[in-house]
C-alpha positions in Angstrom: 0.0 0.0 0.0 3.0 2.3 -0.1 3.5 2.9 3.7 7.0 1.9 4.9 7.5 3.0 8.5 6.9 0.0 10.8 7.7 0.2 14.5 7.3 -2.9 16.8 6.9 -2.3 20.5 8.5 -5.0 22.7 7.7 -7.9 20.3 7.4 -11.5 21.5 10.5 -12.5 19.6 13.7 -10.5 20.2 14.8 -11.3 16.6 11.4 -10.4 15.1 12.9 -8.6 12.1 15.3 -11.5 11.3 12.8 -14.3 12.2 12.6 -16.8 9.3 8.8 -16.7 9.4 8.7 -12.9 9.2 11.1 -12.9 6.2 9.0 -15.6 4.5 5.8 -13.6 4.9 7.4 -10.3 3.9 7.3 -11.3 0.2 7.5 -8.1 -1.8 7.9 -6.0 1.3 11.3 -6.9 2.5 12.3 -3.2 2.4 9.6 -2.5 5.1 11.0 -5.3 7.3 14.6 -4.1 6.7 13.8 -0.5 7.7 11.6 -1.4 10.7 12.5 -0.5 14.2 12.1 -2.2 17.6 11.5 -0.2 20.7 10.8 -1.0 24.3 7.9 1.4 25.0 5.0 2.9 23.2 6.3 6.4 24.0 9.4 5.8 21.9 7.3 4.6 19.0 5.1 7.7 19.0 7.8 10.3 19.5 7.3 13.2 17.1 3.8 12.0 16.1 1.2 14.8 15.8 -1.9 12.6 15.5 -2.3 9.1 16.9 -5.1 6.7 16.4 -5.7 3.3 18.1 -7.4 0.5 16.3 -9.6 -1.7 18.4 -12.8 -3.8 18.1 -13.5 -3.1 21.8 -15.2 0.3 22.6 -14.3 2.1 25.9 -16.5 4.3 28.1 -13.9 7.1 28.1 -12.4 6.6 24.6 -11.3 9.3 22.3 -13.6 10.1 19.3 -14.6 7.0 17.4 -14.0 6.9 13.7 -14.4 4.2 11.1 -11.5 3.5 8.8 -12.8 5.5 5.8 -13.6 8.6 7.9 -10.2 8.4 9.5 -8.4 8.1 6.2 -10.3 11.0 4.6 -9.7 13.2 7.7 -5.9 12.4 7.7 -5.6 13.5 4.0 -6.3 17.1 5.3 -3.2 16.9 7.5 -0.7 16.7 4.6 2.4 17.5 6.6 1.4 15.8 9.9 3.2 12.8 11.2 0.5 10.3 11.9 0.7 7.1 14.0 -1.6 4.1 13.8 -1.4 1.7 16.8 -2.4 -1.9 16.5 -2.4 -4.3 19.5 -1.3 -7.9 19.3 -3.9 -10.6 18.7 -3.8 -12.1 22.2 -4.2 -9.0 24.4 -5.2 -6.1 22.2 -4.5 -2.6 23.4 -4.6 -1.5 27.1 -7.0 1.3 28.1 -4.3 3.8 29.0 -2.9 3.7 25.5 -6.3 4.1 23.9 -7.2 7.0 26.2 -4.1 9.0 25.2 -4.9 8.8 21.5 -6.6 11.4 19.4 -9.0 8.8 17.9 -10.2 5.2 18.3 -10.7 3.5 15.0 -13.4 0.8 15.1 -13.8 -1.4 12.0 -17.5 -2.1 11.3 -18.0 -5.9 11.4 -20.5 -8.6 12.4 -21.3 -7.7 16.1 -21.4 -11.4 16.8 -17.6 -11.6 16.1 -16.2 -8.2 15.4 -12.5 -8.9 16.0 -10.2 -9.2 12.9 -6.8 -10.7 13.0 -3.9 -8.3 13.0 -2.9 -8.7 9.3 -6.5 -8.1 8.2 -6.8 -4.9 10.3 -3.5 -3.5 9.0 -4.4 -4.2 5.4 -7.8 -2.7 5.7 -6.5 0.6 7.3 -3.7 0.8 4.8 -6.1 0.3 1.9 -8.4 3.1 3.1 -5.4 5.5 3.6 -4.1 4.6 0.2 -7.5 5.2 -1.5 -8.0 8.5 0.4 -4.5 9.7 -0.6 -4.9 8.7 -4.3 -8.3 10.4 -4.5 -6.9 13.6 -2.9 -9.9 13.8 -0.6 -9.9 17.1 1.1 -12.6 18.5 3.3 -11.1 21.9 4.2 -8.4 22.2 1.5 -6.0 25.1 2.0 -8.6 27.6 3.1 -7.9 29.5 6.3 -5.1 29.3 8.8 -3.7 25.9 9.4 -1.1 25.6 12.2 1.3 22.8 12.9 -0.3 20.0 14.8 1.2 19.4 18.2 3.3 16.2 18.8 2.1 13.5 21.2 4.8 14.3 23.7 4.0 18.0 23.7 0.3 17.2 24.4 1.2 14.8 27.2 3.3 17.5 28.8 0.5 19.9 28.5 -1.9 17.5 30.2 0.5 17.0 33.1 0.9 20.8 33.4 -2.9 21.3 33.3 -3.4 18.6 35.9 -1.0 20.3 38.3 -2.8 23.6 37.9 -6.2 22.0 38.5 -4.9 20.3 41.7 -3.4 23.7 42.8 -6.8 25.4 42.7 -8.5 22.3 44.2 -10.7 21.7 41.1 -9.1 18.2 40.9 -8.5 16.2 44.1 -5.4 14.1 43.5 -6.7 11.3 45.8 -10.1 11.2 44.2 -9.6 12.3 40.6 -12.6 10.3 39.3 -12.8 10.8 35.5 -11.9 14.4 35.1 -8.6 14.1 33.2 -9.9 11.3 30.9 -12.9 13.5 30.1 -10.7 16.5 29.4 -8.5 14.4 27.1 -11.5 13.1 25.3 -12.8 16.6 24.8 -9.5 18.1 23.6 -8.7 15.2 21.4 -11.6 16.2 19.1 -9.8 19.5 18.4 -6.6 18.2 16.9 -4.5 20.6 19.0 -1.9 22.7 17.3 1.5 23.7 18.8 0.3 27.2 19.5 -2.8 26.0 21.2 -0.8 23.7 23.4 1.4 26.6 24.3 -1.7 28.7 25.2 -3.0 26.0 27.5 0.4 25.6 29.2 0.5 29.4 29.6 -2.9 29.3 31.3 -1.7 26.5 33.6 1.5 28.4 34.4 -0.5 31.5 35.4 -2.8 29.4 37.6 0.1 27.8 39.4 1.8 31.2 39.9 -1.4 32.7 41.3 -2.0 29.8 43.6 1.4 30.4 45.3 0.6 34.0 46.3 
């Protein structure tokens, strides 16, 4: 499908990229396997990403906005210069809630509700196909009309959330021993906006002023 950046997070086999079965199954895509990376933690894999979507058959109560593959692909075409990450879980355990909650979107593939889970290769192929079709069709909802800032990277947004949480604790809006669902709800709300770098800086500036005022 023309996408070549593959990152494996803590794979089951240490030699996954040289494993005989992987090489045999990479027929016609040996270049993808050769250039793939192995990292120990999801944060390493997502470093520098400006939009991250998790793919899961299981819906969560406090998930980010839910998109089907076609809507996701068409939306991503608008972000021509953004670095976008797609997260797939392994077939045995799927994705943990904390990873899904920190994503900008949850991609759910419409399937038979009686058995909605696809195997990993099928899910990757389906998402890759939709992204390829959207790219080839040059689908664009907003085009180049209006101001379009640079999307904030995942690590920048995570830092903003930590800063904002400190500010909310300082003004006793958030109780650290009884946080309930405030931060997940804020993350869900803000994930719908596709935060830009300047917007993250504004929110961090607000948090900084709150912390300064709370010390007086």
